[in-house]
N, C-alpha and C positions, 0 to 999 in steps of 0.2 A: 121239757123231756127234761130226762135223767140220764145221764153223761157214764158210761165205765171206760175211766183212762188205760192204757197202756203204755209205758216205755218200754221201746222195745230201737230194735238194729234193723232186725229182718236182711240179715248180712247170711245169704240171701235170704226168703223167705221162701218159708215154706209148708209141708203140711202138719206139722209141732204143734206151727207155727196158728193155722188154722184153725187144728184144735183148740189152742190155747181160748182166740178169740170165743170161740164156740161156748166151750165154758165161762169163761169173762159175762158172757150175754147174762149166761141162764141163772148161769151164780149172782149178777148182782143185781140179776131184774130187770137192770137201765134197757133204754131208749137207743143208746147213742153209744156205739166204743167207736172213742177214739183214741188212739195211734200217738203217740211223741215220739219223733221216730230220729235218730242219727244224719246226721244229713250224709256229706260227702267224705268223711272220716271216724271213723267210729273208734270204742272205747277201748278198744285192744294197741290203738296208736299205729294201726292202719286207713291205709286206705279200703271205703270200703269197694264189694268185689266187685260191685254193678253201683250205676247212677243212683241216685234217691228217686230222680222222677217213677224210671222201670220198677224200683222195690215198690213206692208210696201208689204206685198205678194196681200194682199184685196188691199191694196187701188188700184197698178198699176191694179191688174184684172174689180179694180171699175174704170178705168178712168182716173187713173194718168199715167203719162208714165216716169217719175222720180221717187223713191222716198232718201227722201238723209240725213242722221242724222245732230238734232240737238245737238250739244254734252250735256250730260247731266249738266255742269257746269251750260249752259244759259236755261234749260229744267226745271229746278227745281226753277228758282226763279221771280221775280214778272212779272208784263207785260215792265215794259221798260225795262228788260234784259233778258227777252225771246223776243221782239219784237226787240234786238240790235240784239241777236246771228242770231237769224234768216236773218234779211235784210243785215247783212256780208255777211253772206253765200248767198244771192242772188245776191249782188253785187261781189260778187268771180264767180260767174259762168257764168255774165253780162246779164241778165233777164233784157227782157222792160219790163214786166208790172209786178205786186205785184195782185190779188185776195184776196180783204180775206169780212170775211161777216160783217154785221154793221144792226142795230134793225133797225136807226132812215136810213138808205139808202143813205143821203144828203154829198154826196163826200163835195163840198159846206162847210155847217157847219162845219163836222170835220177839216175840215183843219182851220176855222177860228178858231174852240178849239185851234187843234196840235201846231198852230203857239204862244201859249201861253208862259210863261213860270211855269207850270203846271207841277206837274209828276202828268201822266197819275193813278197810283194808291190811288192818293190823289187828284180827281175829286168828288168822293162824300162826302169826307169831307166839302171842298170848295165849293161845291154848296150848301151843309144844311146853310154854315155857312153863306150864302147867298152871293157869287162871282156872279157876271153879267158875263156870257155869250155871245157868239154872236148868233147873228137871231134868229131864231122862234125854236132851240132845245130848250133853255134853260126858253125860257117860256113852253114850250109844253111840258118838265117834270123836274118834282124834282129829280131824281138820274141817275145817268148811267149804260145802261149794258157794262155785261162782256166784248160785240161782239167791243161795240165800246171804250169803255176804250184800247181795242189790238188795234181798229184800227186806237183811236188815235196816240196809240205809233209808229207803224205800220209809221202813216206819220211823224211822228218826225224825226223820221233815216234815210226815202225817201229821208227828204229832201234836197233839194241841190245835185238828184242822176237822173242819168238819165231814173230809171225806172219807171212807170205812173202805177198811182195806180187804181187798180179798184174797186168799191167797190159793194159787189153782195150782195140785200139786203135779209137780215133773214127770213126763213119761218117757226113761229115759241115760242116760247119761249127758251132759252137754258140755264135753269136751273128745268123748264120745266117734271116732271117725269110722263108727262100724257103718255099714253102708246095711247090712242085713238088719238093723234095729226097725221098730213099728213104727217113730219116726227117726227116721235118722237130721241129726246134729246140724248146726249152720257151716260145723268144722267138717262131719263127716260132707255135706254138699261142695264143699271148696275145696280138700283133699282130693276126690272124684272128678274134680274140675279140671284140677292138673294134669293129675294123675290121668287123665282122659279115657275118663269111665263112665260108663251111662246112666247120666245121672233125672230121665225122665221121671225114673216112680218115686224119688227123692222129693220134689220139688213142681210147684205148679209153672218155676218161671225158666224152667227146664230151654226151652228154643230162646227167651233172652242172655242167658248167660251162656250160648254158645254161638247168637252170632253178633253179642256187642261187645264193646272194649270193658275189658278187664284190667283192674290196676290194682298195684303189688307196691311192699313200700322195698321192694329189689329194683324196678322200676325210676324210682324215686332215689332213691340212693344214690347215681353218681353227683347229682344235683344236690344233695348235703355233703356229700362228703367235698362237694368243693366249698359250697361260703362252709363249712364248719374248718377248712385249712386257709383258707385268704379272707374270713370276715378279722376284726379285732378281736379281740381275744375279751376289752372289756365293754366290744358291743354286743360279744355274746353273752356275758354273765348279767342283760339289764334285760334281755330276755324270756318273756315268760316260763315257766317253771324253772328256767336255770337257776340252779343256785347249788353252794357245797361244793365251792366249785369242778363241775363237772366237765365246765366247758373241756377244759387242760383233757382229761380224762379223753373226753369226746376227739380231743382232738387228736391225741395221741395216738386212741384206736386210728381214728383214719387213714394216722398217718401212710401208716403197713397193711390196712384191709381191702384188700380190692370189691370184697361183698358184704350182701348185710350181715350172711351170717358169721363171716367171719369178721367183724367191726363187731355185734351182739354176745362171741362171743370172747371177745376180752373188754366190752364195756360192762358189761354185767358183774352186779358182786351180791355180796347180804344185803346191801343195804340196796342197789339200786335194782329192780328184777328185767326180764327181756322187754315189757311190756311198757311200765316208766321210761325206760330208754326211750321207745316207738316216739312214746307222746312229745317228752321233751323234743325229738325232732320234726315234729306235725312242727310244735310250737316254733323251729329255730327255722323250717322254710318257711314257714308262716312270714315270721318279723312280730312278732307278740309283742310286744314289753310289756312288763311288769306293771309299769305304771297305764300300759292300753284295759288291759283285763283288770285290773281293780276299776279302772273309774267303768265301765264295760254297764249300760243298762236300758235293760230292753222296752224297759217305759210302758212296762205293761201291755205293750205288742206280741201277737202269735203268728207263723205266718204258714198259714194256710202249703199241702201238698196237694193234695190230690183229697176228695169228698164226690160222695152219693146221692142220689135225690133225698135218702134220711140227712144225707149232714147237711145238705144246704137249708131243709129245711132248720137245721139246729142254728144254722152259720144266722138266719134271718130272724130265729129268736133271739138270740144274742144281740145282733143291730139294733135288734129293739131299746132294750131293755140298756145298753151300750155301757156295760160291767167291762168288756172286755174286747179295743178295742183286734181284727182280726184282718192280719195282709194277706189281700190275697193276691195283689199285685208284688211285684219287687219293690217297683217305687215307693208302696205306703210302707215302707219298712224304713223306723231309725237307721239314717246315713251311717253310722257306725256298725248297725247289721250289714247292714247294706255293705259296707266297705270288706268287712271280718267276711263276711259268707260267701263274696266274686273273688277274695283274696286265693277263698278254700275255693272253688271251683278252678281258678286260673291255678294253682300248686295241679288239683286233682286231675283237670284233661293232660296236662305239661305236657308229656307222654304219649298223647295221641297219635293219633292223623290227625291229618289241619281239617281234616270235612266230619268225623265222628267233635273234634277240639270245638269248631266253630259252635256243630246243632248244637253240645251241650251249655259252653258259652248264650246262646241266643236263648235255650230256658231257662237259664239261671236269672235270668231280667226280664223271665213273661210272667204269666200266672199260673193259675194256679191248677188242676186237672179237674172236670168230668170225670167221671167212671162209672157210664152204665152197665148195668148189672141186669 
């Protein structure tokens, strides 16, 4: 069975994602669509708007055959690390292709950009400084859109592998909050949810979003504030992503900032974007040290969150050839992975009602979900 991989967050899953899965299957010609999905925390440095079990189940109901978890260590980092984690998993499972969205939709241009030594997270800065990029792309736009930055990051990681890149032109603006667009973005759905607008035309998981716990960074800010004000600076400086003395800036901002918005306004600078600050906050709340991050190793183990019948057939096929270890049960994960993912679950559920908290913690240590379509 041929596999096409997708790196995703589905935060939340919406009709644009269904379109992307359909196009990926058609353009790749593959039998199985395997989505590598962020778990409790996402790349923007925030908790996922709804839990990973609900999102993965909706993704399978919406067209994917298999949803695999991107470990939280990669999911809550910048584009380069996010891409590295996702592509490594696709290499482990023997994916034949990887499909990703792109605003420019031009694989040749993206490959040209990916061949430069630039870090994709610095592309906006480099372009604004006058760096000349290949072909028409550099002429047609003065900045890169989020999906193109991720596309370049994926292509850098795919270089030299047998995985074929498949570009799916994105319809609409990734960051637009326009709910009247043909496919409303995840940002639009989140905003509509926050403002109590009708989200049923925007996402197939509207019912779940309206009835299940929604977690925000604002909910977690009081805990973070307590930590940054009470932990020794020497300890905070040893934590993952904390560097260049940023811990002092964070502590100074938290001393007077009562809300997350006020905190970010004080902490953000030309060097530290709001997303980067939020990603650092997550690592501090998780107590992940830089040493632990360096030593993190999946041991080629891939966690399965959800699958359908076709996904089950593929898992059986891969189990026979022994090229990859699929962890369908939590206990099958390497110890360090179990510890880190359970820490993430504890943080993610910390502000929920006790019944909801216990239900999600129970799911965390259970097995993958079979979804019948």
